N, C-alpha and C positions, 0 to 999 in steps of 0.2 A: 688323256689330255688331248685337246684340240687347239686349233689356231696357232698363231705365232706372234708374240710369245705365248707359250702354252697356258691354257686355262682349263678347268675341269669341264668335261662333257656334261651337258645337262639336257636330257630328253624328257624331263618332267617325271611325274609320279608313275609308279607301277611299270618301270621300264622292263621290257622283255627282249633281250638282244639275240641276234642270230648272225653268225659269221658266214660269209660266202663271197665269191667273186661276182659282184653285181654286173660289172661292165666288161667282163671277159678280157681283162688286161693282165691276167695271171697274178693279181695282187688281191689279198683277202680284204674285203670291205666289211662294214658293219651296218646292219639294218636293225632298227629298234622300234618295237611297238610300245604303247603306253596307255595311260588312263584316259587321255583325251581322244583316243580312237585313231589318231594319226599313226603313220608309219614313216619313220625318219631314216634317211640314208646318210652315212658317213663314208666317203670314198677314201681309200688308202692312197695317199699321194706318192708313196714310195720314196719319200724324202729321207735318204739315208739307207735305202734298200727296201725290198718288198717285205722282208721279215726282220724284226717284228713289224706289224702294221703301224703306220704313222698317219695321223689325221690333221696335219698342220694347215691344210687348206680348207678344212671344214669349220663352219661356225659352231658354237656350243649347242645350238638347237638343231643342227643338221639341215638336210634338204628334205622337205615333205614329199613323199611319193605322190604322184599326180594321177587323177582319174578324170577324164573328160575335161581337162584344162583347169581343174581346181584340186585342192588338197584332198587326197583320199581319206575319208573318215569312216571307220567301221561303225555300223549302226549299234547303238546302245553302248558304245565305247569299250575300253579295255582291249585294245588290239594285241594280239600275241602271234606274230607272223611266223610261218614256215615258208621258206622260199625254195622252190624246186619245180622241175617240169612234172606237172601232175596229170596232164592229158596226153602225153606222148607226142607232142608236136615239135619237140626240140627247143621250146622256149620256156624260161623259168616263170612260174606262176606264183600266186600268193594263196596260202591257206591260213585262216586265222579264226580264233575264237572271239568271244565278246562277253559282255556282262550278262546277257540273257541266256548264256549256255548254248548258243548255236555254233555252227561251223559254216564259215563262208568261204567260197572259192572265187577268186578274182583271176580270170583268164588273161594271159598276156596277149594283147592285140598288137604289140610292137614287135621287136626282134629280141633275140636272146641277149644281145649285147646292149640293147637300149629298150628295156621293158616299158610297156605302156598298158594302161588298164582302162576299162570302160564297164562299170557296173559289176555286179556279183551274182552268184547263184548260191542257194542254200544247199549244203551237202545233205543227201538223204541216206537213210538206212531202211531197207525194206519198203521203199517208196514213200517214206515219211521223213520230212526234214528233221535232222538231229536237233534235239532240244532238251536241255537239262533243267526243267522248271523248278525242281526242288533243290537243285545244287548248282547254281549258276556260276559264272566266271570260268568259262571253258578255256583251256589252254592245250592246243594240240601238238602232237609230234608224229611224224610219219616214219614208219619203220617197216621191216619185213619180219613180223612177229613169227610167222611160220617158216622162217629161213632155216638154213642148215648150220647155223653157228658161225658163218663167215660174213654176216651182214649183207647177204645177197638173197634174192628171191628164189623160192622153189616154184611157186605158181605164177610168177610174173606180175602179181598184183600187190601194191603196197597196202599196208594196214595203217590204221590211225589209233594212237593212244591219246586219250583226253583226260587231263587232270581237271579237277573242279573244286569248288568251294567247300565241299564236304570232305576233302582229303582223299577221296577215292580216285582210282585210275581206271578208266573204262576203255575196253578194246572194241574197235569196230574193224572187222576183217574184210579186206577187199575181195570182191567176187568177180569171176571172169564174165565176159560177155557170153550170152548163150550162143553156143557154136564155136567158141574159141577153145578147141580141143587141145591144142598144143600150149595154151597159156602164154602166148607171146603178145597179147594185148589187142589182137585183131582177128577177124574171121576171113580167111582167105583160102586159096587152093590147097595149102598144106592141111588145113582143117578138113576140107572136103575129102581129101584123100584118106584121112583117118576115119572120117565118117563112113565113106564108101566101103572100107574094109569090114566094118561092123554092121553093114546093112543086113536087115532081116534076122539079126541075132535076137534071141529071146531068153528070158529068165537069166539075164546076165548082169544083174545088179545095175551099176552105173554104165556098164558097157564101154569102159574106157573113155568116159565123159561124152559118149555119143548119144546116150539116152537123155535127150533134152527135156522130155516130159516126165521123167522119173517114174516110169511104169515098169521098168525092167526089160523093155523091148526097144529095138530100133526099127521103126516102121514109118509109115507115111506121116504120122503125127509129128515125129521128130524131124522128118525132112521139111515139113511145113514150117516148123520153128526155125530150122537152120536157114531156110530160104528167107525168112523174115529178117534175119540178122546178117545176111550175106554182105560181106565187105565192110561190116561195122568196125570202126576203129582205124580204118585206113585213111591216110591223107589223100 
């Protein structure tokens, strides 16, 4: 229920809800995607306490999330948002599917407590934008599929599960940056130290992830690849 006196929340057809603290006020808010491609925000007013959530100050149709001063509308509609920091900059972003079966990333250009957005990029797999042409209506979820059973990462990189119109669930596994030997999301001096320890090793398989060219050796080819990605992922 929303508003006061209470009326039923109405985000339109194909509502896809997500709960999170949108404005960092320690109260759980509600973000909803839908058939029209918009993403609607319902802020928890805390009227009567933070738990359970109350939305007495929200209108039935919520507040449309904005991009460049107008309502954010996901191309081909059917938005299904996941809200979390996806690029490691400490600000919550938007990942969403759509009718066409794509995966779209909206980077937060505002702050973590006051998200703002400007355009999107298509998420790629092996250098090609994810597209499910034979089974559209993608709905993503971000997880650590390769985790240790405690909902945390082993390799530091989140994976994506995508539901689709054919009823299948597809897994796209996150891959580290080339040179990110310790798997912490960037290429820095710690990675170089690990690389240096394995310098000139041969016939060593992956060589502790230092074999960036996958030829079983750590040599100048790997050093060249490491240098090309030096400091990647660092703010």
